[in-house]
N, C-alpha and C positions, 0 to 999 in steps of 0.2 A: 852282252857281259855285265856292262853296270846296271841296265834294267832290272836284274835276276835280283840282286843285291837289294835295289831299292824296293822292288814287290815284297822281298822276304821282309825286309824293314816294316815296311807299312801294313802287312799280314799280321806281324808279331805287335804292332802299336793297338792293332783293331782287336784281337784275344786279350792282351791284358787291360784295355778298356772295358770291354764286353763282361770281363770277371770281376771288375774293380766295384764293391757298392757305391751308389750314388749315395751321396752327405748332404744334407742341407746344408746351405749357408750360413754362418754364424750370424746372430741376430745383432744388428746396427743400434747402437745406443743412440737414444736422440740427440744427447750434446756431444759426441763424440766426433771432434773436428769441425762440426758445422758451424758457418757463420751466415747470419741474419743480415739482411742489407735492406737500410732504409732509403730508398732512392732518392734523388734530385728533386723530384717533383712532390715528395710527401712533407705535411706538416703535421707535425704532433706537439699538443699541450697536454701535459699533465706528467703523472708519474709511469715511467719507466724501468718495468724490473723484466729480468729473464734468466732462463737457465742454461743461455750457450753464449757465443762469441758476437759479437754487433759491429755492423760498419754503418755510419750514419754518413750520407751523402744529403739528406734532406735537412729540414728544420726541427728542432726538437727545442720546447721551452718547458720547463718545469725541473722535473730530478729522475736521475739515470742512477740505478741500482745492481750492478751486473759483480756483485762482492767476489765470486768465483771464477770470473770470467774477463776476456779481453776486451774493450773497448775503443774504438777507431772512428776517428773524426776523419772522413774524408775529405779533400781538397774542396768538396761543392758544400760540404758540411757548413751550417750555421747553426750552432748551439748557445741557447741561454737557459744553462741548468746546471746544479750541482752535481758532481758525478763521482758516485764509486765503483770501483772496478779492481780486479787482480793489477793488469797493467793499463793504462790508458796510453794511445798516441793522439797525438793531435796534427795535423795536416791541412786541417782548415781554420776555423775560427770559433772560437767559445770562450764565453764569457760565465762566469761562475767558479766555485771553488773545486778542485780537484781531490781525490783521495785515492791514492794505488797501494794496493796491497804489498804489491813488489816493488811497480816502478811505473814512472809519467816520462813519456819525450813528448817534447815538442820539435816539430820538423823545422827545416827550412822554411815551408811555405805556411808553417801553423802561426796562427796568432791566439794568445791567451791572455786576458785578463781576471785573475784572479789568484785566490790562494791554492798552492799545492802542498799535499804533506805525503809523502811518500821515501822508502827506504832509499830509493837510487831515483833520482832527476838527472836528465838529460835534454839538454838543450843544443841543438843543432846550429851550425854557423848562420846567421840569418832568420833565425826563430825572432817573434815579436813575444815578449813576455810583460805584463806588469801587473805586480804582486809582491806575495813573498812565498818563501819555500822555507817547509818543516823540514828535513830527512829524519824525523823520527822512526827507528826500526820497527816499530809497532805502531802505526797511527790510531788504532784505536784503544791503546794502553791507558792513557791518561783519564779516559770517561770511565774506565775498569775500576782504577784504583782510586775515585772518590771517596773519602768516607767521613762521616759526620763527625764535626769536632767534639768532645766532651764538654760539657760545662763544667767549671770549677766553682766549688761554691767558696 
C-alpha cells in the first residue's frame, strides 16, 4: 500500500526532471568570496597586490595593497610591511603601518608595531599594540585635499 504511493511519486519526479530543460550553472566571478592563502612555509619580499581576500600564514616583507578586499594576518603570519586593505585583521605579528578603508582589528593573539589609520579600530583584550591610531573616516582624504598655497606679492 505504501509502496504504490512512493513509486508514483518517484515516477512523477522522473517525468518533471525529464521535461525540464537543463540550464548551465551561472558563471562564478573570480573574486566572489574567494580567499587566497599564503602558507606558513612561504616567504615573500616585495609588493603584493590583488583583487581578492588574502590570508597570510607565512612571512611577507614589503607592501600589501588590497584596497577593495580583506587582509588577514593569521596566527603564524609574520609581516614587515605597510598594508592597505578594506578591512585588516591581525592575529599574528605585523610591523608596519596599517590603512583600513573600513576597519582594522587586532585580536587577542595579534601583535602590531606601527600606525593605524581607519574609521573603526578594534583592539581585543590581550592584543599587543605600539603606535598611533588615527580614526579618520576617510583615510585618503587628507592626501586628496592638498592644494598649493598661492603667493601674495
